C-alpha positions in Angstrom: -10.9 11.6 8.3 -9.1 14.7 6.5 -6.8 14.0 4.0 -3.5 14.3 4.4 -0.2 15.2 2.6 3.3 14.1 3.4 6.5 15.1 1.4 9.7 13.1 1.4 13.3 14.1 0.4 11.7 13.8 -3.5 7.9 12.9 -3.2 4.9 14.8 -2.9 2.0 12.1 -1.5 -1.2 13.2 -1.8 -5.0 12.7 -2.2 -5.9 12.2 -5.7 -7.6 15.0 -7.6 -9.8 15.5 -10.6 -6.9 16.9 -12.9 -4.7 13.6 -12.1 -7.7 11.4 -14.2 -5.6 11.5 -17.3 -2.4 10.4 -15.8 -4.0 7.4 -13.6 -5.7 6.4 -17.0 -2.6 6.6 -19.2 -0.7 4.8 -16.3 -3.1 2.0 -16.3 -2.5 1.2 -19.6 0.8 -1.0 -19.0 -0.9 -4.5 -19.2 1.9 -5.5 -15.5 -0.5 -3.1 -13.7 -3.7 -5.3 -14.0 -1.2 -8.6 -14.4 -0.3 -8.5 -10.7 -3.2 -5.9 -9.1 -6.6 -6.1 -8.8 -7.1 -2.7 -11.6 -9.5 -3.6 -14.3 -8.5 -4.7 -17.9 -9.2 -3.2 -20.0 -8.7 0.4 -18.1 -10.8 3.0 -19.3 -11.1 6.8 -18.7 -14.3 6.1 -16.8 -12.5 3.8 -14.5 -9.8 6.4 -13.5 -12.9 8.8 -13.1 -14.5 6.1 -10.7 -11.5 5.8 -8.5 -10.2 9.2 -8.3 -13.1 11.1 -8.1 -15.4 8.7 -6.0 -13.3 5.2 -4.2 -10.6 7.7 -3.0 -12.4 10.5 -1.4 -15.0 7.9 0.1 -12.4 5.8 1.9 -11.0 8.9 3.5 -14.4 10.2 4.4 -15.1 6.8 5.5 -11.7 6.1 7.5 -11.6 2.7 6.0 -9.0 3.6 2.7 -6.2 5.9 2.7 -4.9 6.6 -0.9 -2.7 8.8 -1.8 -1.3 10.1 -5.4 2.6 10.1 -5.7 4.2 12.5 -7.0 7.6 13.9 -8.2 8.5 17.0 -6.0 10.4 18.3 -9.0 8.0 18.4 -12.0 4.9 16.7 -10.3 5.2 13.7 -12.4 2.6 10.8 -11.3 5.2 7.5 -9.6 2.4 5.5 -8.3 -1.1 5.4 -6.5 -0.6 4.0 -3.0 -3.3 2.7 -0.7 -3.8 1.3 3.2 -6.5 -0.4 3.8 -7.6 -0.4 7.5 -8.5 -4.3 8.5 -11.5 -4.2 11.1 -11.5 -1.5 13.4 -8.0 0.7 14.2 -9.7 0.7 17.2 -7.5 -1.5 19.5 -7.4 -4.5 19.9 -7.0 -4.8 16.4 -4.8 -1.9 15.4 -3.9 -3.4 11.4 -3.9 -2.1 8.2 -2.6 -3.4 4.8 -0.1 -1.8 1.8 -0.9 -1.8 -1.2 0.4 -0.1 -4.7 1.1 0.6 -8.1 4.2 2.2 -9.9 3.7 4.1 -13.3 6.4 2.1 -15.9 8.6 5.0 -16.8 9.1 5.7 -12.7 10.6 2.4 -12.0 13.8 1.5 -10.5 14.3 4.6 -9.1 13.5 3.9 -5.3 10.6 6.1 -5.2 7.8 3.4 -4.5 9.9 2.4 -1.4 10.6 5.8 -0.5 6.8 6.9 -0.7 5.7 3.3 1.1 8.2 3.9 4.6 6.6 7.6 5.1 3.1 6.5 4.9 4.0 3.3 7.3 5.7 5.6 9.6 2.3 7.7 9.4 0.0 4.7 9.8 2.0 3.8 12.9 2.7 7.7 14.4 -1.1 8.6 13.2 -3.1 5.9 13.0 -1.7 4.0 15.8 -1.5 1.1 13.5 0.6 -1.7 15.3 0.7 -4.5 12.4 0.9 -3.5 8.8 0.7 -6.2 5.9 1.7 -6.4 2.4 0.0 -9.1 -0.1 1.0 -9.7 -4.0 0.4 -12.2 -6.0 3.4 -14.8 -6.1 5.9 -14.2 -8.6 5.7 -10.6 -8.5 9.0 -9.9 -7.6 9.1 -5.9 -8.2 5.9 -5.6 -5.7 8.4 -8.0 -3.1 11.1 -6.1 -3.7 9.5 -2.7 -2.7 8.3 -3.8 0.3 11.6 -5.7 1.6 13.2 -2.2 1.2 10.3 -0.6 3.0 11.0 -3.3 6.0 8.3 -5.6 6.0 9.4 -9.4 7.1 9.0 -12.1 4.5 6.2 -14.9 6.1 6.0 -17.4 3.9 3.2 -18.0 0.7 -0.6 -18.1 1.5 -2.6 -20.3 -0.4 -5.8 -19.1 -2.4 -5.3 -15.2 -1.1 -6.0 -13.4 -3.8 -8.6 -13.4 -6.6 -7.6 -12.4 -10.3 -9.1 -13.2 -13.7 -11.9 -15.5 -11.6 -9.1 -18.1 -10.0 -7.8 -18.0 -6.5 -4.1 -17.6 -6.7 -0.9 -18.5 -4.3 0.4 -14.8 -2.8 3.6 -13.7 -0.3 3.2 -11.9 2.3 4.6 -10.0 4.5 4.0 -7.5 8.2 5.9 -4.9 9.0 5.6 -3.8 13.1 6.9 -0.2 14.5 10.0 -1.8 16.1 10.9 -2.7 12.4 11.5 1.1 11.6 12.5 1.7 15.5 9.0 2.9 17.0 7.1 2.2 19.9 3.5 0.7 20.4 1.1 0.9 23.0 0.2 -3.1 23.3 3.8 -4.8 23.8 4.5 -7.8 21.1 5.4 -11.0 22.5 7.3 -13.2 20.0 6.9 -17.1 20.0 9.7 -18.5 22.2 9.6 -22.8 22.5 10.6 -22.7 25.5 7.9 -20.7 26.7 5.3 -23.0 24.8 6.7 -26.1 26.4 6.7 -24.9 29.8 
């Protein structure tokens, strides 16, 4: 897939480019990012080069991982890295993907990540044909959960041993977002569980 650019009221979302390596490297020196994500620690400049110049472009080419750098429209400062990972094939009947993100320490608390996340989710539903988005974070990651809730994700519970961090399996919080949660339609109708129907 050809990389795309999205805009919101305050933000520009675009594929990461070599000129972003230093900003990504600097952001990932914050210990909270590797604490809660799969970002390596210590995070070297070589890690940033690998992520920006190989992993991200390859994901777009293979139509499997859509990484966006999120930047302020006023000044062009890096706000976050946001990725949409395709789960299986987006062709019917799966049509599912997972949203993940980290946010630069100095940019937290301004609503930027939720603003960007909502734009990516709408793009996924409207342009990729996704019918279910998933979000996971290690249990205890209150910041990530607050962002997911602000986007509109419905919290579904705790999944045991979902994530591997520093060689140990840990529980994760999970949530999902459906097109209907944003007032959008979808090709496959959704039939929620109904105890009365199940008993019939």
